[in-house]
C-alpha positions in Angstrom: -5.8 -69.3 104.6 -5.7 -68.3 100.8 -6.9 -64.8 101.4 -4.3 -64.3 104.3 -1.5 -65.5 101.9 -2.7 -63.1 99.1 -2.9 -60.3 101.4 0.7 -61.1 102.7 2.1 -61.5 99.3 0.6 -58.1 98.2 2.0 -56.4 101.2 5.5 -58.0 100.4 5.3 -56.8 96.8 4.2 -53.4 97.9 7.1 -53.1 100.3 9.6 -54.4 97.8 8.3 -52.0 95.1 8.5 -49.0 97.5 12.0 -49.9 98.6 13.2 -50.0 95.0 11.7 -46.5 94.2 13.6 -45.1 97.2 17.0 -46.7 96.0 16.2 -45.5 92.4 15.8 -41.9 93.9 19.0 -42.2 95.9 21.0 -43.3 92.9 19.4 -40.5 90.8 20.3 -37.8 93.4 23.8 -39.3 93.5 24.2 -39.1 89.7 22.9 -35.5 89.7 25.4 -34.8 92.4 22.8 -33.5 94.8 22.6 -36.3 97.3 25.1 -34.5 99.5 23.0 -31.2 99.5 20.0 -32.7 101.2 19.3 -31.5 104.7 21.4 -33.5 107.2 18.5 -35.7 108.5 17.4 -36.7 104.9 20.9 -37.3 103.9 21.5 -39.6 106.9 18.3 -41.5 106.3 19.2 -41.9 102.6 22.7 -43.2 103.5 21.3 -45.7 106.0 18.7 -47.0 103.3 21.5 -47.2 100.8 23.7 -49.1 103.1 20.9 -51.4 104.2 18.3 -51.8 101.4 16.8 -54.9 102.8 15.8 -53.5 106.2 12.4 -52.8 107.2 11.2 -49.3 108.2 11.3 -50.2 111.9 14.8 -51.6 111.6 16.1 -48.5 109.7 14.4 -46.3 112.4 16.2 -48.1 115.2 19.6 -47.4 113.4 19.1 -43.8 113.8 20.8 -42.1 116.5 18.9 -41.3 118.5 16.2 -43.8 117.2 13.2 -42.4 115.4 9.9 -43.7 114.5 8.9 -45.9 111.6 6.6 -43.0 110.4 9.5 -40.6 110.6 11.6 -42.8 108.4 8.7 -43.2 106.0 8.2 -39.6 105.6 11.9 -38.9 105.1 12.1 -41.4 102.4 9.1 -39.9 100.7 10.7 -36.5 100.8 13.9 -38.1 99.1 11.7 -39.7 96.4 10.0 -36.2 95.9 13.2 -34.3 95.8 14.5 -36.9 93.2 11.5 -37.2 90.9 9.4 -34.3 91.8 6.5 -36.4 92.8 
């Protein structure tokens, strides 16, 4: 039981850390004035994340029109972070 709880806690911390990093990237792009220059799909995903910072990747995926996969949302968010921080 303790191991399961430790794994769940570690996963929650990792998820929260990743979400914070994406939000920092979005704010950095806004500050630079380059958020609006992102490709349309990345910009749309960035705006959904900005407006819904607490949603999971699956929930963000379902908000897209048409809905996309969790993997696609993750890939887009990674591109946003890379664009902002060059990582």
